[in-house]
Biotite code that builds the C-alpha atoms (Angstrom):
import biotite.structure as struc

atoms = struc.array([
    struc.Atom([0.000, 0.000, 0.000], chain_id="A", res_id=1, res_name="MET", atom_name="CA", element="C"),
    struc.Atom([1.349, 3.421, -0.909], chain_id="A", res_id=2, res_name="SER", atom_name="CA", element="C"),
    struc.Atom([0.204, 7.017, -0.729], chain_id="A", res_id=3, res_name="TYR", atom_name="CA", element="C"),
    struc.Atom([0.554, 8.711, -4.114], chain_id="A", res_id=4, res_name="ARG", atom_name="CA", element="C"),
    struc.Atom([0.464, 12.467, -4.742], chain_id="A", res_id=5, res_name="VAL", atom_name="CA", element="C"),
    struc.Atom([0.258, 14.078, -8.196], chain_id="A", res_id=6, res_name="ALA", atom_name="CA", element="C"),
    struc.Atom([2.106, 17.257, -9.121], chain_id="A", res_id=7, res_name="ARG", atom_name="CA", element="C"),
    struc.Atom([0.309, 20.535, -9.861], chain_id="A", res_id=8, res_name="ALA", atom_name="CA", element="C"),
    struc.Atom([-0.480, 19.744, -13.515], chain_id="A", res_id=9, res_name="SER", atom_name="CA", element="C"),
    struc.Atom([-1.049, 16.007, -13.052], chain_id="A", res_id=10, res_name="GLU", atom_name="CA", element="C"),
    struc.Atom([-3.816, 13.660, -11.953], chain_id="A", res_id=11, res_name="TYR", atom_name="CA", element="C"),
    struc.Atom([-3.810, 10.067, -10.750], chain_id="A", res_id=12, res_name="LEU", atom_name="CA", element="C"),
    struc.Atom([-5.939, 7.526, -12.639], chain_id="A", res_id=13, res_name="ALA", atom_name="CA", element="C"),
    struc.Atom([-6.525, 4.569, -10.334], chain_id="A", res_id=14, res_name="ILE", atom_name="CA", element="C"),
    struc.Atom([-8.143, 1.289, -11.406], chain_id="A", res_id=15, res_name="THR", atom_name="CA", element="C"),
    struc.Atom([-8.472, -2.166, -9.935], chain_id="A", res_id=16, res_name="GLY", atom_name="CA", element="C"),
    struc.Atom([-10.211, -3.823, -7.022], chain_id="A", res_id=17, res_name="GLY", atom_name="CA", element="C"),
    struc.Atom([-12.772, -1.724, -5.181], chain_id="A", res_id=18, res_name="GLY", atom_name="CA", element="C"),
    struc.Atom([-13.051, 0.852, -7.984], chain_id="A", res_id=19, res_name="ILE", atom_name="CA", element="C"),
    struc.Atom([-15.941, 0.646, -10.433], chain_id="A", res_id=20, res_name="LYS", atom_name="CA", element="C"),
    struc.Atom([-14.416, 2.359, -13.494], chain_id="A", res_id=21, res_name="ASP", atom_name="CA", element="C"),
    struc.Atom([-11.573, 4.858, -13.004], chain_id="A", res_id=22, res_name="ILE", atom_name="CA", element="C"),
    struc.Atom([-10.929, 6.964, -9.938], chain_id="A", res_id=23, res_name="LYS", atom_name="CA", element="C"),
    struc.Atom([-9.351, 10.353, -10.627], chain_id="A", res_id=24, res_name="LEU", atom_name="CA", element="C"),
    struc.Atom([-7.587, 12.061, -7.752], chain_id="A", res_id=25, res_name="ALA", atom_name="CA", element="C"),
    struc.Atom([-4.784, 14.452, -6.924], chain_id="A", res_id=26, res_name="LYS", atom_name="CA", element="C"),
    struc.Atom([-3.733, 12.279, -3.960], chain_id="A", res_id=27, res_name="LYS", atom_name="CA", element="C"),
    struc.Atom([-4.857, 8.847, -2.845], chain_id="A", res_id=28, res_name="SER", atom_name="CA", element="C"),
    struc.Atom([-3.935, 5.584, -1.176], chain_id="A", res_id=29, res_name="TRP", atom_name="CA", element="C"),
    struc.Atom([-3.108, 2.924, -3.762], chain_id="A", res_id=30, res_name="VAL", atom_name="CA", element="C"),
    struc.Atom([-3.495, -0.679, -2.631], chain_id="A", res_id=31, res_name="PHE", atom_name="CA", element="C"),
    struc.Atom([-1.430, -3.577, -4.043], chain_id="A", res_id=32, res_name="PRO", atom_name="CA", element="C"),
    struc.Atom([-4.387, -4.889, -6.089], chain_id="A", res_id=33, res_name="TRP", atom_name="CA", element="C"),
    struc.Atom([-4.869, -1.481, -7.749], chain_id="A", res_id=34, res_name="GLN", atom_name="CA", element="C"),
    struc.Atom([-3.042, 0.159, -10.635], chain_id="A", res_id=35, res_name="SER", atom_name="CA", element="C"),
    struc.Atom([-2.119, 3.849, -10.650], chain_id="A", res_id=36, res_name="CYS", atom_name="CA", element="C"),
    struc.Atom([-1.175, 5.893, -13.724], chain_id="A", res_id=37, res_name="THR", atom_name="CA", element="C"),
    struc.Atom([-0.079, 9.517, -13.563], chain_id="A", res_id=38, res_name="VAL", atom_name="CA", element="C"),
    struc.Atom([-1.149, 11.684, -16.506], chain_id="A", res_id=39, res_name="PHE", atom_name="CA", element="C"),
    struc.Atom([-0.382, 15.292, -17.323], chain_id="A", res_id=40, res_name="ASP", atom_name="CA", element="C"),
    struc.Atom([-3.199, 17.787, -18.001], chain_id="A", res_id=41, res_name="VAL", atom_name="CA", element="C"),
    struc.Atom([-1.074, 20.744, -19.081], chain_id="A", res_id=42, res_name="SER", atom_name="CA", element="C"),
    struc.Atom([-2.003, 22.060, -22.551], chain_id="A", res_id=43, res_name="PRO", atom_name="CA", element="C"),
    struc.Atom([0.118, 21.195, -25.581], chain_id="A", res_id=44, res_name="VAL", atom_name="CA", element="C"),
    struc.Atom([0.822, 23.414, -28.613], chain_id="A", res_id=45, res_name="ASN", atom_name="CA", element="C"),
    struc.Atom([0.358, 21.888, -32.070], chain_id="A", res_id=46, res_name="TYR", atom_name="CA", element="C"),
    struc.Atom([1.779, 23.782, -35.066], chain_id="A", res_id=47, res_name="THR", atom_name="CA", element="C"),
    struc.Atom([0.674, 22.920, -38.604], chain_id="A", res_id=48, res_name="PHE", atom_name="CA", element="C"),
    struc.Atom([0.659, 24.350, -42.079], chain_id="A", res_id=49, res_name="GLU", atom_name="CA", element="C"),
    struc.Atom([-2.830, 23.700, -43.422], chain_id="A", res_id=50, res_name="VAL", atom_name="CA", element="C"),
    struc.Atom([-3.277, 23.609, -47.186], chain_id="A", res_id=51, res_name="GLN", atom_name="CA", element="C"),
    struc.Atom([-6.665, 25.043, -48.119], chain_id="A", res_id=52, res_name="ALA", atom_name="CA", element="C"),
    struc.Atom([-8.478, 26.486, -51.094], chain_id="A", res_id=53, res_name="MET", atom_name="CA", element="C"),
    struc.Atom([-10.450, 29.723, -51.251], chain_id="A", res_id=54, res_name="SER", atom_name="CA", element="C"),
    struc.Atom([-13.963, 29.993, -52.658], chain_id="A", res_id=55, res_name="SER", atom_name="CA", element="C"),
    struc.Atom([-12.338, 31.288, -55.871], chain_id="A", res_id=56, res_name="GLU", atom_name="CA", element="C"),
    struc.Atom([-10.364, 27.997, -56.063], chain_id="A", res_id=57, res_name="LYS", atom_name="CA", element="C"),
    struc.Atom([-7.013, 29.596, -55.221], chain_id="A", res_id=58, res_name="LEU", atom_name="CA", element="C"),
    struc.Atom([-4.782, 27.296, -53.141], chain_id="A", res_id=59, res_name="PRO", atom_name="CA", element="C"),
    struc.Atom([-2.937, 28.737, -50.157], chain_id="A", res_id=60, res_name="PHE", atom_name="CA", element="C"),
    struc.Atom([-1.197, 27.612, -46.997], chain_id="A", res_id=61, res_name="VAL", atom_name="CA", element="C"),
    struc.Atom([-2.353, 28.750, -43.556], chain_id="A", res_id=62, res_name="ILE", atom_name="CA", element="C"),
    struc.Atom([0.109, 28.530, -40.660], chain_id="A", res_id=63, res_name="PRO", atom_name="CA", element="C"),
    struc.Atom([-1.928, 27.372, -37.681], chain_id="A", res_id=64, res_name="ALA", atom_name="CA", element="C"),
    struc.Atom([-1.043, 26.997, -34.003], chain_id="A", res_id=65, res_name="VAL", atom_name="CA", element="C"),
    struc.Atom([-3.527, 25.358, -31.643], chain_id="A", res_id=66, res_name="PHE", atom_name="CA", element="C"),
    struc.Atom([-3.241, 24.866, -27.902], chain_id="A", res_id=67, res_name="THR", atom_name="CA", element="C"),
    struc.Atom([-5.157, 21.790, -26.794], chain_id="A", res_id=68, res_name="ILE", atom_name="CA", element="C"),
    struc.Atom([-5.716, 20.401, -23.324], chain_id="A", res_id=69, res_name="GLY", atom_name="CA", element="C"),
    struc.Atom([-8.460, 18.826, -21.223], chain_id="A", res_id=70, res_name="PRO", atom_name="CA", element="C"),
    struc.Atom([-11.035, 20.810, -19.277], chain_id="A", res_id=71, res_name="ARG", atom_name="CA", element="C"),
    struc.Atom([-10.045, 20.185, -15.667], chain_id="A", res_id=72, res_name="VAL", atom_name="CA", element="C"),
    struc.Atom([-13.212, 21.849, -14.338], chain_id="A", res_id=73, res_name="ASP", atom_name="CA", element="C"),
    struc.Atom([-15.435, 19.217, -16.042], chain_id="A", res_id=74, res_name="ASP", atom_name="CA", element="C"),
    struc.Atom([-15.120, 15.810, -14.308], chain_id="A", res_id=75, res_name="PRO", atom_name="CA", element="C"),
    struc.Atom([-16.656, 13.884, -17.234], chain_id="A", res_id=76, res_name="HIS", atom_name="CA", element="C"),
    struc.Atom([-14.273, 15.468, -19.780], chain_id="A", res_id=77, res_name="ALA", atom_name="CA", element="C"),
    struc.Atom([-11.307, 14.751, -17.508], chain_id="A", res_id=78, res_name="LEU", atom_name="CA", element="C"),
    struc.Atom([-12.416, 11.116, -17.136], chain_id="A", res_id=79, res_name="LEU", atom_name="CA", element="C"),
    struc.Atom([-12.661, 10.728, -20.933], chain_id="A", res_id=80, res_name="LEU", atom_name="CA", element="C"),
    struc.Atom([-9.220, 12.303, -21.335], chain_id="A", res_id=81, res_name="TYR", atom_name="CA", element="C"),
    struc.Atom([-7.799, 9.877, -18.772], chain_id="A", res_id=82, res_name="ALA", atom_name="CA", element="C"),
    struc.Atom([-9.327, 6.863, -20.540], chain_id="A", res_id=83, res_name="MET", atom_name="CA", element="C"),
    struc.Atom([-8.252, 7.872, -24.052], chain_id="A", res_id=84, res_name="LEU", atom_name="CA", element="C"),
    struc.Atom([-4.970, 9.721, -23.639], chain_id="A", res_id=85, res_name="MET", atom_name="CA", element="C"),
    struc.Atom([-3.251, 8.505, -20.477], chain_id="A", res_id=86, res_name="SER", atom_name="CA", element="C"),
    struc.Atom([-1.588, 5.544, -22.213], chain_id="A", res_id=87, res_name="GLN", atom_name="CA", element="C"),
    struc.Atom([-0.193, 7.753, -25.031], chain_id="A", res_id=88, res_name="HIS", atom_name="CA", element="C"),
    struc.Atom([2.637, 10.247, -24.879], chain_id="A", res_id=89, res_name="ASP", atom_name="CA", element="C"),
    struc.Atom([1.379, 13.748, -25.694], chain_id="A", res_id=90, res_name="LYS", atom_name="CA", element="C"),
    struc.Atom([4.075, 14.200, -28.313], chain_id="A", res_id=91, res_name="HIS", atom_name="CA", element="C"),
    struc.Atom([3.726, 10.769, -29.922], chain_id="A", res_id=92, res_name="SER", atom_name="CA", element="C"),
    struc.Atom([3.314, 10.479, -33.671], chain_id="A", res_id=93, res_name="ASN", atom_name="CA", element="C"),
    struc.Atom([-0.125, 8.840, -33.324], chain_id="A", res_id=94, res_name="HIS", atom_name="CA", element="C"),
    struc.Atom([-1.553, 11.691, -31.243], chain_id="A", res_id=95, res_name="VAL", atom_name="CA", element="C"),
    struc.Atom([0.063, 14.302, -33.495], chain_id="A", res_id=96, res_name="ASN", atom_name="CA", element="C"),
    struc.Atom([-1.464, 12.757, -36.658], chain_id="A", res_id=97, res_name="GLU", atom_name="CA", element="C"),
    struc.Atom([-4.876, 12.479, -35.025], chain_id="A", res_id=98, res_name="LEU", atom_name="CA", element="C"),
    struc.Atom([-4.884, 16.113, -33.915], chain_id="A", res_id=99, res_name="VAL", atom_name="CA", element="C"),
    struc.Atom([-3.568, 17.266, -37.300], chain_id="A", res_id=100, res_name="GLU", atom_name="CA", element="C"),
    struc.Atom([-6.334, 15.401, -39.142], chain_id="A", res_id=101, res_name="GLY", atom_name="CA", element="C"),
    struc.Atom([-9.090, 16.890, -36.995], chain_id="A", res_id=102, res_name="VAL", atom_name="CA", element="C"),
    struc.Atom([-7.665, 20.410, -37.202], chain_id="A", res_id=103, res_name="ILE", atom_name="CA", element="C"),
    struc.Atom([-7.140, 20.263, -40.977], chain_id="A", res_id=104, res_name="GLU", atom_name="CA", element="C"),
    struc.Atom([-10.711, 19.112, -41.523], chain_id="A", res_id=105, res_name="GLY", atom_name="CA", element="C"),
    struc.Atom([-12.174, 21.816, -39.300], chain_id="A", res_id=106, res_name="GLU", atom_name="CA", element="C"),
    struc.Atom([-9.915, 24.556, -40.690], chain_id="A", res_id=107, res_name="THR", atom_name="CA", element="C"),
    struc.Atom([-10.890, 23.771, -44.276], chain_id="A", res_id=108, res_name="ARG", atom_name="CA", element="C"),
    struc.Atom([-14.529, 24.236, -43.307], chain_id="A", res_id=109, res_name="VAL", atom_name="CA", element="C"),
    struc.Atom([-13.745, 27.689, -41.893], chain_id="A", res_id=110, res_name="LEU", atom_name="CA", element="C"),
    struc.Atom([-11.894, 28.851, -45.014], chain_id="A", res_id=111, res_name="VAL", atom_name="CA", element="C"),
])
């Protein structure tokens, strides 16, 4: 049994015996039959060059910088973030490609 404490921009995601789904906490006792993962909630900057086309069919490149992070004031959003992103590194290629695909699709709609 150990007492775990997360840093200022981190949360603990605890699973295992005695916990229904995932328990999110800043500090907690972790028993031997439970698993504890620490995940960071600080926002990350993503920089892309989005290729788009104007309504007059003129191609151009838009430099775009987005800052993305979870909403720590919404418990449900934080729980979803913990389930989906805690096992991935924020700067991994998979996460970067996923974010780039979503941003490119949404940015093309705006232009």
